[in-house]
Structure formats: structure tokens, C-alpha cells
N, C-alpha and C positions, 0 to 999 in steps of 0.2 A: 549786464550784469556788471557790477563795478568790482575794483580791485580790493574788496574787503579784507581778503586774506592776509595782504601784505600791508594795507594802508593803517594808519595811526598806532605804528609799533613804537613803543619806548625803548630806551636803552635795554631792558630787561628781556625783550623780545626781539631785538633786532637780528638775532641769528636763529632763532626758534624755527622749527619746521612749520609748514603750513596747516592751519587746523582743518579737521574733516569739514565736508559740505555739512550745511545747517539745515536741518529737517524739523519741521513744525507742524505736527499734526493738529488741525482746526480744534479738535475736540479736547487737546491737552495743552493750549495755547490761549494767552490772554493778551490783549493791548491794554497797556496803562498808559494813560494820558495825564500828565502831572501839570498843573498850576498855570495852565494858559487862560489866566482870567484878564477880566476888563481892566482891573487895576493896573497891570503891567503893559498895556498897549494903550493907555490914555496919554495924552501929552503932557508933558511936566508944565508946572505954573510959571517956573522961570525960563526966560528966553534961552540963557546960556546953558543951562541944564538940559533943555530941550534939544540944543544943538549937540550937546554932549553924546546924547543917548540916540542921535539920528540913525547910526548905523545899525543898532540893535531894533529900531523901530522899523526900518526898511527890511531887515532880514525877516522879522515877524511877518510883516504884510506880504512879501513877495515871496517868502519861501516857506516857513515855518509852518503858518495858518493853512495855506493852500495845500500842501504838502501833506500835512497831519489830516486834513478832510479827505484827501484822496486815500490815505492809509485806512483810516476809520470805516470809509465805503467799501473799500476791499475787504477789511475784515469781517464786517457784517455779513456782506455777501458770501462769504466762507464759511460762516458758521464759529467765527472767534470770538470770544467774549471781550466787550469793549467796557472797560473800567475807568473810572476818573478819580483823582485825588486832587484835592484843591485846599489852599490855606484858608481856613475859616475858624474863627472862634464862635463857642456859644453863648456868650456873654456880650452886652453891648459895651461893656468898659474894657473888655479882653483879660479879665483877671483869670481866666482859664489858660492863657496861652503860655507857651514854653518860655524861659527865661530868654533865650536868644532872641524871640520875637518883642521883648520887652526893652531890650538895649536901645540906645538912641543911635540913629544912623539909618544906613540903607535897609538893614535888616529889620527895623521896626516896623511891626504889622499889626494894624488894627483893622481887622476885616471881619466883622460880624456875619454871620452865616447868611442871613437873609437880605444882606444889602447889595445893590447892583455890582458895585466894584469887586465883590468877591466871587462872582458866578463867572461862569466859562464864557468865553468870547461866543457870540451868538452862533457863528459857523460850526463851532466845534460842541454845541450844548449835547447833553446826554438825551437819548431818546427811549421812549417806552420804559422798561423795568431794568434799563443799564444802571449799574451800581456806582455809587459816588461814595467815597469816603472822605471825611474832614479831618485835617490835621493841623497841629499846633507846632509842628517840629519839620525839619527838612526831609527826614524819611517817611515815605508813605506806610512804612510797616510800623514804625514807632509809635505807640499811642492810638492805634487804629485796630480794627478787627480784620484788616486786608490778608494778613497772613492766614487767617483761620478761613476766610472767605475763599481764596485761592485753593487751599486744601480740599475744603468741603466740595468744590467744584471739580476736583482731580486735576488741577492746572499743573504742569511741570515747566511751561515755558512762558516768559513774559517778554513781550515787545515793548519797550519803553520809548516815549515821546514826551516832549514838554520842555520846561525851562525851571530853573536856570541850569545850565549843564553842570557847572561847577559846584552848585550847591544842591538842591533838590533832586535833581537828576542822579547826581554822584551818589549822594548820601542814600537813595532808594536802591539804586544799583548793587552798591556793597552791601545793602540789608538783605536784598533778595539772593545774592550770591551767596552769603553766610547762610542763608536758610537753605541752600541747595537748590535753587530755581535756576534754569538755564536762561540767561538774560541776553536779548539783543537789543542794542541802542540804536535807533535810527537817525543817522547824523543829520540829515537835512530835515528833520522835523524837531529838532533841538536848537537852542540859542542860550549863550552867556551875553553877558554885556558887550564883550567884544570878540570877535572872531577868534584873536589870539587866546583868550583865556578858554573859548570853546575849544579850540584845537588841542591845547595842551593838557586840558583835563581828559579829553576822549584818549589821548595817548596813554595818560596815567591809568585810566580803567580798563583800557582794550585788553584783550587776551586773557587776563586773570579775573576780572569779575564779570566780564560780558565780552560779546563782538560787537564792533561797530561796523554799522553797515549803511546802505542807502535806502530810500524809499523804494526804488526800483527793483532792489534784490527780493523785496519780502514776498512777492508773488510767488517767485520760484522756490522759496522755502516751504510755503504752503502745500502740504500734500494731501 
């Protein structure tokens, strides 16, 4: 087990008492995998830009993708719902996208839902009748029926994995917490553009919106 009870503490929680043990009954728990899509792990066209993102690519291929695969396999074997959220628009020209995805720069995203670049990486593809929601916002709850789906399945706890820690992960976690779901973020199944951004965002959301843990911790939480 990791030191999740004391790790990733911000100023607000430096002196707070340790949280209670986490208990995740499989029938009341879902794993939510967010945005680990082909477009994000594809090499950049520009050599300099590709080098700038090399740390992210290394973390994704060496840690996040294999760890998330292990986590998905564990959850499936224990009867935990595995749910996916991916960025994808319903129109070819992206006119249904949110404003944030139409702005120029990194966040400009034109990912028609049937295009290969908008699909999950092959190692993490949904199986059988596992649910996928399509989103044109950062939060997996905003503009989707995920909230209703979770309530219909009587889910109380959500394990979160995916990218980017400071964007869609953080936004989804905050939305889930505001809806009174218990949220667990799996640190080594997530990534931001840099490890520094990743760590700082986890410190911000830990203890108030979620608990930040390691993949190795999850099996011990499932009862």
C-alpha cells in the first residue's frame, strides 16, 4: 500500500488528520476512464514540438496506459462497472463543440466521433456493452447523461483515470464531488503535459474533491 493518506497534501490540508480507510463495494463503484485517445499519443508533426512533449509520451507509454489496463482488468474481474468518456463531436465540422474547444491553441479540438484519432487507444478499448459517453467539454458530466447513468446504476463511488490531470480529470472530479459521489483518482493512471503540472493539480484537488491514490491501492479498497 502507498502512503496515500499523507501524500499530495496542499497547504489547506497539511495539518489535517488522516482520512478514514477507503472502502469501495464493487456493486456501488465505477471506474471512469477519461480521454486516453489516439490523438494524444500520436507523434507531433513538428520535431521541436515532439521533443517538448517527449516526457508526456514516455509517461503515457511506460506508465499510464499499462497501469490503466491493469486497473481495468482488475475492475472487470471484480464486477466494477468500467465506463469511458472521450472528447468527440457529432458533426464533421465540429459546430456542436463547446466554445473552449473552438478557441485557437492547444485546446482547439476537432475530433469527429467516428474518426480514428478520436477513439480510445487500442489497449484500452471498451469491451462488450461497456458505456462510453461523448463530451465536448472538459467535465465528463457536463453535457452528457453520465450523471443519470451513474444514479440509475446506483453508483456511489467513482475511480478516475485518464488525461489531462489539470484539465478534464480535474474538471470531472470536481463535478463528481459536487454531485456527492465519492471520488478516487489513481495518480499513476493519469498524466498532464508535465509531471510538475500533474503533481500541482493533484495537490489542489486531493482531500477536498477526491482522494489521490496509486493503482496498487485499489485492490485493497474493493471489498
